[in-house]
N, C-alpha and C positions, 0 to 999 in steps of 0.2 A: 531759432532764438534771435530776436531782433534787438538791437540796442535802442535806447530811449530816443535818440535823435534821428532815426532812420525813417520813421513814418511810413514804413512799408515800401520804400523805394529800393530799387536794385543798386548794386555797387556802382554801375556805370552812371546811373542817374545822380548818385551822391557826389561823384568825383568829376563828372564831365559837365562843365558849365556852359559849353557852347551848344548851339542848336544842332540837331541831327542833320547830316548831309542829305540832300535830295538826290534821288537816283537820276543819273543822266540818261537821256534817250539817245540811241544811236541814230545817226542820220541815214536815211534810206535814199539811195540815188537810183534813178532809173537809167537803164542803158549800159554802156560799155565800161571802160576802165580796165585797169590791169587785173583787178580782182576777178571781174567777170570773165576776162580772157583766160586766165589761168585756171579758174574753177571749171570752165568748160573743158579745158585740156585734161584736167584731173578726172572729170566725170567720164570723158571718153576713154581714158586709160583704165579706169575702174571697170567700165563696162566690158572692155577687152579682157581684163583680168578675170572677171566673173565668167565670161564665155569660156576661157581656157580652163578655169577651175571646174566648171560644169562638165566639160568634155573629159577632163581627167577623172572625175568621179565616176562618170559613166563607164569609162574604160576599166577602172579599178573594179567596179561592180561586176562587169562582164567577166573579167579575169578571175575574180574571186569565185564567181558562180561556176565557171569552167573548172577551176581547181577543186572545188568541193565535189563537183560531179565526178571528176577523175578519181578522187580519193574514195568516194562511195563505190565506184565501179571496182576499184582495186580491192577494197575490203570485202565486197560481196563475192568476188571471185575467189579470194583466199578462204572465206568461210564455206563456200560451196565445195571447194576441193577437200577441205578438212572433214566435212560432214559425209562425203561419199565414201 
């Protein structure tokens, strides 16, 4: 329900008399600088972290597989003894 004086405009259009702000563009610089230097270090650190995580996941997978296999062997031995 609109009031008589709104003419279909939104609340901001009715109460904001100034122009809408223009979006600012970020300046892109080529080359070095502190940001590039530290982002390279962070990238190197993240790649090392990723490598360690992948190695850890592989070890966990192998360990879990060995554990499940051990449990299956133990369960099959007990069921074979009971059935004989």
